[in-house]
N, C-alpha and C positions, 0 to 999 in steps of 0.2 A: 296571437291570442286567443286562447281558449274559449269553449262556449259558456263557461261559468264566470268568465272574465268579463265578454260580452254582457252577459244578464246583468254583471255587479255594475258596470260601465252604464248600463241603460237605468237601472235603477238609481243610481248616483244623479244621472243626469234628468231623468222623472222626477226626483224629490228636489232637487234644485229648483225648477221652475213649478212648481204644485199649481200648475194653471194660470200664475201671475203673467207671464209669460211664455208663449209655445216655442216649439223647439224649430229652429230654423229648417231643419229638414225632419219629416215626420218618418220614422222607420218602424217595421214592424214585418209580419207574414201574413201569408194567405195560405190556407191548405185547402188543397179541389182536387180536382179530378184528375190532372195531371203531377200532383205530388205537392212538394212545399216549394211555393215562389217569396222570394225575399222583396218587398215594397221598399221604397224610400220616394218622399214627395216634396219637393221643395215650392216654395211660392209660385214659383214657374212651370210645373206641370212633374208627372210621373218621373222620376230620374233611374230607377231600377225598379223591374218587375223580373227577376232574376233564378236561375235553378239553381245558383253556385250558393255556397256553403253561409249564411248568417255572417261568420266573422271576415269573408272575403268582402263581399258587398261592402258591409262596414268600413273596414279599410282602405278600400275602394276608393267611397264615399268622401269619408276623413281627409283622404289624399287631396282628392280631386274637386269635391264640392265645399262641405264646410264640417265643423266640429261640433255645433251645437245641436247634436242628434238625441231624439227620444220620441218615446211613443205618442200620437197624435191622433185620437180615435177622429174627428172631426175633418183630418184631411186624408186619413187611410181608409175609413169607411165608405165613403162613394165610392173610392176604385175596389173596395170588396164587393162592395153591389154589383157594380158595373160586371167585374168577372163571372158572379153568380149566375147574372144574367146570359152575359156570352156562353158559358158552358152548359146552360140551359136551352141555347138555340133561340133567345128572346132579345138578344142585341148583336148587331149588326156591325155597328160601329162606335167606338169608343170616343166619349166625348171628353172624358180628363185629358187635358194638354201634355202632349209631351216633349218633354227636356234631355236633349239628345249630348248633354256635356261630356258625358262618359265617353260618347265615342269620338273617334277620330274624324277631321275633315271628309277623308275618303269615305269613311264607315257613314258618316250622315249623308253624304249622298245615296251612296248604295240602298241605308234603311228607309230613306225617303222616297226612294223609288218602289222599296216594296209596302209601305203606305199606299201607294196610290193600286196597288193590287186588290182590284175586287173581292169581297165577301164571296167564299164558295167557289174561287177560282185560284187557278197556279199560275205560274210562270218557272223559267228556266234562270239559270245562272246566265247562260247564253246571250236571255233575251234581256238581262238587266244590264250586262256588258254593250248591248248595240245600243238598248237608251241611255245610257251615259258617255257614250263614244269611247268605251274601253272595250271592246269585243276580245281583246285575248290577256284581260286582266282576270280570269277566271278564280286562280287560287286566291288573289287579294279580295275579290268579292266575296270568295266562299269565306276568308277571314273574315271581311267585315260581320258578314251574316253572324256565323260562332260565336263573335262576340258582342252579338245584339245584348245591350245592357236593359233595354225593355223589351221582353219576350212577350210573346202574345197579343199584346196592344199594338207594338209594330211587329206585325204578321210575318217574319221570317218564316214562319213554317209551312208560308203560303209558296217558298220556293223548293223546286224539286229537282232531279237531275233531267235531264234532256231525254233519256231514256224511258221514262215515266216513274223511274225508282224514289223512291223518298228522300236518298241523299242526308247527309248527317244534320242533326240539330241537338242545343245545348242539352234541352232534357230529355233526350235519346229517341229511338224509332217510336217508341211506345206513344211517348206525349206526343210527337209530331203526327202520327196517326190519328190517335185521338183527336186532336185538333180538326184536323181536315174532314175526320167525320161530322164532328158537329157541326162545322159549315155544312157538309154536304146535307148532312139530316136534318136541318133547319128549315123548318115550313117558309112559303114564298112570302116575302113583305107585303103589307097590307099597301 
């Protein structure tokens, strides 16, 4: 699906409901300090905050979540405001509920562990492996983090290499370093 096709499909979906019945899945983007993030929000929470191209996320959502997708500022704007507050160092914990429907069972376990890593701190693959009783599953843990469908909000950027190196990140090393710097520079909580 090309970008033009996606735009046309979203226009048709938007024109179909014209405010009468909002889409089941609100779909849009957020342009911020680490680039463009593709957002998708369901009634159960945010299902995507991804560095992947819009078309890829749209296709994944339609395959695994639902097909009544369209723009819905009422559900997207609160997430965008939280991202703005996070990037400015004013938000330490997202209130937006997370929906990990797009993650495998194993990945959900790993991602839930990353959600427990405190703001401004880091952990390692080895520590996550030990905490889930799978200390030798480092490659599987790494793959689970790489496929995180809800980047930034589910803070996989807080997982670094045991030697202190950044390690991989879906948004690239500069994005990961920026996220870690935001958390390091944020004023102490009041």
